The first five atom37 places (N, CA, C, CB, O) and aatype in JSON, in Angstrom:
{
  "aatype": [20, 20, 20, 20, 20, 20, 20, 20, 20, 20, 20, 20, 20, 20, 20, 20, 20, 20, 20, 20, 20, 20, 20, 20, 20, 20, 20, 20, 20, 20, 20, 20, 20, 20, 20, 20, 20, 20, 20, 20, 20, 20, 20, 20, 20, 20, 20, 20, 20, 20, 20, 20, 20, 20, 20, 20, 20, 20, 20, 20, 20, 20, 20, 20, 20, 20, 20, 20, 20, 20, 20, 20],
  "atom_mask": [
    [1, 1, 1, 1, 1],
    [1, 1, 1, 1, 1],
    [1, 1, 1, 1, 1],
    [1, 1, 1, 1, 1],
    [1, 1, 1, 1, 1],
    [1, 1, 1, 1, 1],
    [1, 1, 1, 1, 1],
    [1, 1, 1, 1, 1],
    [1, 1, 1, 1, 1],
    [1, 1, 1, 1, 1],
    [1, 1, 1, 1, 1],
    [1, 1, 1, 1, 1],
    [1, 1, 1, 1, 1],
    [1, 1, 1, 1, 1],
    [1, 1, 1, 1, 1],
    [1, 1, 1, 1, 1],
    [1, 1, 1, 1, 1],
    [1, 1, 1, 1, 1],
    [1, 1, 1, 1, 1],
    [1, 1, 1, 1, 1],
    [1, 1, 1, 1, 1],
    [1, 1, 1, 1, 1],
    [1, 1, 1, 1, 1],
    [1, 1, 1, 1, 1],
    [1, 1, 1, 1, 1],
    [1, 1, 1, 1, 1],
    [1, 1, 1, 1, 1],
    [1, 1, 1, 1, 1],
    [1, 1, 1, 1, 1],
    [1, 1, 1, 1, 1],
    [1, 1, 1, 1, 1],
    [1, 1, 1, 1, 1],
    [1, 1, 1, 1, 1],
    [1, 1, 1, 1, 1],
    [1, 1, 1, 1, 1],
    [1, 1, 1, 1, 1],
    [1, 1, 1, 1, 1],
    [1, 1, 1, 1, 1],
    [1, 1, 1, 1, 1],
    [1, 1, 1, 1, 1],
    [1, 1, 1, 1, 1],
    [1, 1, 1, 1, 1],
    [1, 1, 1, 1, 1],
    [1, 1, 1, 1, 1],
    [1, 1, 1, 1, 1],
    [1, 1, 1, 1, 1],
    [1, 1, 1, 1, 1],
    [1, 1, 1, 1, 1],
    [1, 1, 1, 1, 1],
    [1, 1, 1, 1, 1],
    [1, 1, 1, 1, 1],
    [1, 1, 1, 1, 1],
    [1, 1, 1, 1, 1],
    [1, 1, 1, 1, 1],
    [1, 1, 1, 1, 1],
    [1, 1, 1, 1, 1],
    [1, 1, 1, 1, 1],
    [1, 1, 1, 1, 1],
    [1, 1, 1, 1, 1],
    [1, 1, 1, 1, 1],
    [1, 1, 1, 1, 1],
    [1, 1, 1, 1, 1],
    [1, 1, 1, 1, 1],
    [1, 1, 1, 1, 1],
    [1, 1, 1, 1, 1],
    [1, 1, 1, 1, 1],
    [1, 1, 1, 1, 1],
    [1, 1, 1, 1, 1],
    [1, 1, 1, 1, 1],
    [1, 1, 1, 1, 1],
    [1, 1, 1, 1, 1],
    [1, 1, 1, 1, 1]
  ],
  "atom_positions": [
    [[67.09, -84.27, -11.75], [68.03, -85.36, -11.96], [67.3, -86.55, -12.69], [68.64, -85.83, -10.55], [67.9, -87.19, -13.55]],
    [[66.04, -86.83, -12.36], [65.43, -87.68, -13.16], [65.3, -87.41, -14.76], [64.25, -87.8, -12.59], [65.25, -88.31, -15.59]],
    [[65.26, -86.29, -14.98], [65.19, -85.86, -16.47], [66.51, -86.43, -17.17], [65.1, -84.16, -16.63], [66.48, -87.12, -18.18]],
    [[67.71, -86.02, -16.46], [68.95, -86.56, -17.28], [68.98, -87.98, -17.31], [70.3, -86.11, -16.7], [69.58, -88.46, -18.27]],
    [[68.45, -88.79, -16.46], [68.42, -90.19, -16.48], [67.61, -90.74, -17.68], [67.87, -90.68, -15.18], [67.99, -91.66, -18.41]],
    [[66.37, -90.03, -17.8], [65.5, -90.36, -18.95], [66.13, -89.96, -20.19], [64.15, -89.71, -18.84], [65.92, -90.68, -21.17]],
    [[66.99, -88.76, -20.34], [67.52, -88.51, -21.46], [68.57, -89.43, -21.77], [67.9, -87.28, -21.49], [68.77, -89.79, -22.93]],
    [[69.28, -89.87, -20.78], [70.48, -90.79, -21.07], [69.94, -92.18, -21.66], [71.37, -91.07, -19.66], [70.51, -92.81, -22.55]],
    [[68.82, -92.53, -21.05], [68.3, -93.83, -21.46], [67.73, -93.64, -23.05], [67.06, -94.34, -20.34], [67.94, -94.46, -23.95]],
    [[67.15, -92.65, -23.17], [66.74, -92.37, -24.64], [67.91, -92.37, -25.6], [66.03, -90.97, -24.76], [67.79, -92.94, -26.69]],
    [[69.06, -91.75, -25.26], [70.27, -91.61, -26.05], [70.65, -93.03, -26.23], [71.43, -90.72, -25.37], [70.85, -93.36, -27.4]],
    [[70.8, -94.04, -25.23], [71.33, -95.28, -25.25], [70.4, -96.13, -26.2], [71.45, -95.84, -23.81], [70.9, -96.91, -27.01]],
    [[69.08, -95.97, -26.1], [68.07, -96.79, -26.94], [68.08, -96.33, -28.27], [66.63, -96.73, -26.44], [67.82, -97.11, -29.18]],
    [[68.35, -95.12, -28.5], [68.57, -94.64, -30.1], [69.81, -95.14, -30.69], [68.65, -93.02, -30.28], [69.93, -95.5, -31.86]],
    [[70.74, -95.14, -29.8], [72.1, -95.73, -30.27], [72.15, -97.04, -30.64], [73.07, -95.64, -29.33], [72.67, -97.43, -31.69]],
    [[71.51, -97.88, -29.66], [71.3, -99.25, -29.97], [70.52, -99.75, -31.04], [70.85, -99.77, -29.0], [70.78, -100.79, -31.65]],
    [[69.35, -98.83, -31.31], [68.58, -99.09, -32.42], [69.32, -98.79, -33.68], [67.36, -98.35, -32.35], [69.28, -99.62, -34.6]],
    [[69.97, -97.71, -33.81], [70.76, -97.47, -35.02], [71.87, -98.62, -35.29], [71.46, -96.05, -34.88], [72.22, -98.86, -36.45]],
    [[72.38, -99.27, -34.26], [73.29, -100.47, -34.35], [72.52, -101.73, -34.92], [73.89, -100.81, -32.88], [73.1, -102.76, -35.26]],
    [[71.22, -101.55, -34.98], [70.44, -102.87, -35.29], [70.22, -103.76, -34.27], [71.07, -103.64, -36.24], [69.93, -104.94, -34.47]],
    [[70.35, -103.2, -33.05], [69.93, -104.08, -31.78], [68.59, -103.71, -31.38], [70.91, -103.89, -30.49], [68.33, -102.53, -31.13]],
    [[67.68, -104.67, -31.29], [66.41, -104.3, -30.73], [66.35, -104.09, -29.2], [65.46, -105.31, -31.09], [66.73, -104.96, -28.42]],
    [[65.92, -103.04, -28.85], [65.86, -102.68, -27.49], [64.72, -103.21, -26.78], [65.89, -101.32, -27.36], [64.78, -103.61, -25.62]],
    [[63.68, -103.19, -27.47], [62.23, -103.69, -26.72], [61.69, -104.76, -27.64], [60.96, -102.38, -26.56], [61.84, -104.82, -28.86]],
    [[61.01, -105.62, -26.84], [60.49, -106.76, -27.6], [58.95, -106.43, -27.75], [60.78, -108.21, -26.83], [58.53, -105.33, -27.4]],
    [[58.15, -107.34, -28.26], [56.66, -107.11, -28.52], [56.02, -106.57, -27.35], [55.92, -108.37, -28.91], [55.27, -105.61, -27.55]],
    [[56.17, -107.01, -26.07], [55.64, -106.57, -24.84], [56.15, -105.26, -24.18], [55.85, -107.6, -23.96], [55.58, -104.76, -23.21]],
    [[57.14, -104.79, -24.72], [57.79, -103.41, -24.23], [58.9, -103.53, -23.43], [56.89, -102.58, -23.45], [59.53, -102.53, -23.11]],
    [[59.31, -104.96, -22.94], [60.24, -105.03, -22.18], [61.53, -104.93, -22.92], [60.09, -106.09, -21.46], [61.49, -104.83, -24.14]],
    [[62.78, -104.96, -22.23], [64.03, -105.0, -22.77], [64.35, -106.28, -23.37], [64.96, -104.66, -21.83], [64.12, -107.3, -22.72]],
    [[64.85, -106.34, -24.55], [65.23, -107.65, -25.21], [66.47, -108.33, -24.41], [65.65, -107.36, -26.81], [67.05, -107.69, -23.54]],
    [[66.77, -109.37, -24.66], [68.05, -110.03, -23.94], [69.31, -109.49, -24.39], [68.16, -111.55, -24.17], [70.21, -109.27, -23.58]],
    [[69.46, -109.23, -25.7], [70.65, -108.4, -26.17], [71.06, -107.09, -25.41], [70.37, -107.99, -27.54], [72.16, -106.86, -24.9]],
    [[69.88, -106.22, -25.45], [70.0, -105.09, -24.93], [70.47, -105.19, -23.39], [68.77, -104.41, -25.16], [71.33, -104.44, -22.93]],
    [[69.88, -106.1, -22.69], [70.09, -106.29, -21.24], [71.48, -106.69, -21.04], [69.14, -107.31, -20.63], [72.12, -106.18, -20.13]],
    [[72.04, -107.61, -21.85], [73.38, -108.12, -21.74], [74.36, -107.01, -22.11], [73.57, -109.35, -22.64], [75.36, -106.79, -21.44]],
    [[74.01, -106.28, -23.28], [74.89, -105.08, -23.55], [75.03, -104.1, -22.48], [74.42, -104.36, -24.68], [76.13, -103.62, -22.2]],
    [[73.93, -103.77, -21.87], [73.78, -102.82, -20.83], [74.69, -103.22, -19.57], [72.28, -102.73, -20.45], [75.46, -102.42, -19.03]],
    [[74.52, -104.45, -19.2], [75.29, -105.2, -18.2], [76.73, -105.02, -18.46], [74.93, -106.69, -18.2], [77.49, -104.71, -17.55]],
    [[77.17, -105.2, -19.8], [78.63, -105.16, -19.94], [79.06, -103.78, -20.02], [79.12, -105.92, -21.15], [80.2, -103.59, -19.61]],
    [[78.39, -102.71, -20.48], [78.76, -101.37, -20.32], [78.8, -101.01, -18.81], [77.81, -100.48, -21.09], [79.74, -100.33, -18.4]],
    [[77.9, -101.4, -18.03], [77.96, -101.0, -16.53], [79.23, -101.4, -15.91], [76.82, -101.64, -15.7], [79.9, -100.66, -15.18]],
    [[79.55, -102.71, -16.26], [80.82, -103.43, -15.67], [82.01, -102.61, -16.34], [80.89, -105.18, -16.09], [83.02, -102.37, -15.68]],
    [[81.88, -102.26, -17.42], [83.27, -101.47, -17.89], [83.34, -100.14, -17.19], [83.34, -101.16, -19.57], [84.41, -99.67, -16.81]],
    [[82.2, -99.56, -17.02], [82.17, -98.23, -16.28], [82.56, -98.35, -14.86], [80.79, -97.61, -16.31], [83.22, -97.46, -14.31]],
    [[82.15, -99.5, -14.21], [82.68, -99.68, -12.88], [84.13, -99.88, -12.66], [82.06, -100.75, -12.34], [84.83, -99.38, -11.78]],
    [[84.51, -100.78, -13.71], [85.98, -101.09, -13.69], [86.9, -99.76, -13.93], [86.31, -102.21, -14.85], [87.95, -99.56, -13.33]],
    [[86.39, -98.97, -14.79], [87.15, -97.68, -15.16], [87.05, -96.75, -13.71], [86.35, -96.83, -16.65], [87.99, -96.08, -13.27]],
    [[85.93, -96.84, -13.18], [85.83, -95.98, -11.83], [86.95, -96.5, -10.81], [84.23, -96.16, -11.08], [87.75, -95.73, -10.29]],
    [[86.96, -97.91, -10.57], [87.79, -98.38, -9.74], [89.21, -98.07, -10.17], [87.53, -99.7, -9.58], [89.95, -97.61, -9.3]],
    [[89.62, -98.24, -11.23], [91.01, -97.89, -11.69], [91.2, -96.54, -11.49], [91.3, -98.22, -13.12], [92.31, -96.26, -11.03]],
    [[90.38, -95.5, -11.72], [90.49, -94.2, -11.54], [90.77, -93.78, -10.14], [89.38, -93.63, -12.02], [91.66, -92.98, -9.87]],
    [[90.02, -94.31, -9.28], [90.15, -94.16, -7.9], [91.37, -94.49, -7.37], [89.27, -94.84, -7.26], [92.0, -93.67, -6.7]],
    [[91.87, -95.88, -7.67], [93.05, -96.29, -7.25], [94.29, -95.39, -7.7], [93.15, -97.63, -7.7], [95.22, -95.14, -6.94]],
    [[94.21, -94.96, -8.93], [95.19, -94.14, -9.53], [95.2, -92.67, -8.76], [94.87, -94.03, -11.13], [96.22, -92.03, -8.52]],
    [[94.07, -92.34, -8.48], [94.06, -90.9, -7.63], [94.7, -91.14, -6.3], [92.47, -90.26, -7.34], [95.53, -90.38, -5.81]],
    [[94.22, -92.33, -5.69], [94.66, -92.44, -4.27], [96.31, -92.6, -4.23], [93.9, -93.77, -3.55], [96.98, -91.97, -3.42]],
    [[96.86, -93.45, -5.14], [98.23, -93.65, -5.29], [99.08, -92.3, -5.58], [98.39, -94.66, -6.39], [100.18, -92.07, -5.07]],
    [[98.37, -91.42, -6.5], [99.01, -90.16, -6.62], [99.04, -89.3, -5.36], [98.38, -89.44, -7.67], [99.99, -88.59, -5.03]],
    [[97.89, -89.42, -4.69], [97.83, -88.64, -3.49], [98.82, -88.99, -2.32], [96.47, -88.74, -3.0], [99.28, -88.17, -1.53]],
    [[99.06, -90.24, -2.33], [100.0, -90.85, -1.27], [101.36, -90.57, -1.81], [99.78, -92.49, -1.02], [102.25, -90.64, -0.97]],
    [[101.7, -90.28, -2.95], [103.0, -89.82, -3.33], [103.35, -88.45, -3.14], [103.2, -90.09, -4.6], [104.52, -88.11, -3.33]],
    [[102.41, -87.52, -2.76], [102.73, -86.21, -2.48], [103.54, -86.09, -0.98], [101.34, -85.37, -2.53], [103.11, -86.58, 0.07]],
    [[104.63, -85.46, -1.1], [105.45, -85.25, 0.17], [104.68, -84.44, 1.15], [106.81, -84.54, -0.11], [103.84, -83.61, 0.8]],
    [[104.98, -84.72, 2.36], [104.37, -84.27, 3.6], [105.0, -82.97, 3.84], [104.55, -85.27, 4.81], [104.32, -82.03, 4.22]],
    [[106.37, -82.85, 3.62], [107.12, -81.39, 3.86], [107.67, -81.0, 2.63], [108.33, -81.38, 4.96], [108.02, -81.81, 1.78]],
    [[107.77, -79.72, 2.52], [108.39, -79.08, 1.21], [109.38, -78.13, 1.83], [107.26, -78.26, 0.14], [109.06, -77.28, 2.67]],
    [[110.62, -78.34, 1.36], [111.66, -77.39, 1.69], [111.65, -76.13, 0.88], [112.94, -78.03, 1.54], [111.43, -76.13, -0.33]],
    [[111.9, -75.07, 1.56], [111.71, -73.78, 0.9], [112.8, -73.59, -0.31], [111.84, -72.6, 2.02], [113.81, -74.3, -0.26]],
    [[112.68, -72.85, -1.18], [113.56, -72.64, -2.17], [114.7, -71.86, -1.66], [112.92, -72.02, -3.27], [114.51, -70.89, -0.94]],
    [[115.95, -72.26, -2.02], [117.21, -71.6, -1.55], [117.78, -72.15, -0.4], [117.03, -70.24, -1.27], [118.63, -71.51, 0.22]],
    [[117.41, -73.34, -0.02], [118.13, -73.98, 1.23], [118.94, -75.11, 0.94], [117.17, -74.44, 2.26], [119.54, -75.68, 1.85]]
  ]
}
């Protein structure tokens, strides 16, 4: 599992670098731009997850409890 997280971090860092956003400063820590962008992306992902869960729950509640057999 840790390898997947490291790979995802690497992909994000490479993508941000290609966009011209410095991911690391001189000391090796994350730059402010990268931290803000990461926070925005996490907020979008959380919002999408909440919307999907709400939609799944509403669809599950719309399933009828009883089903009439065909031909009745």
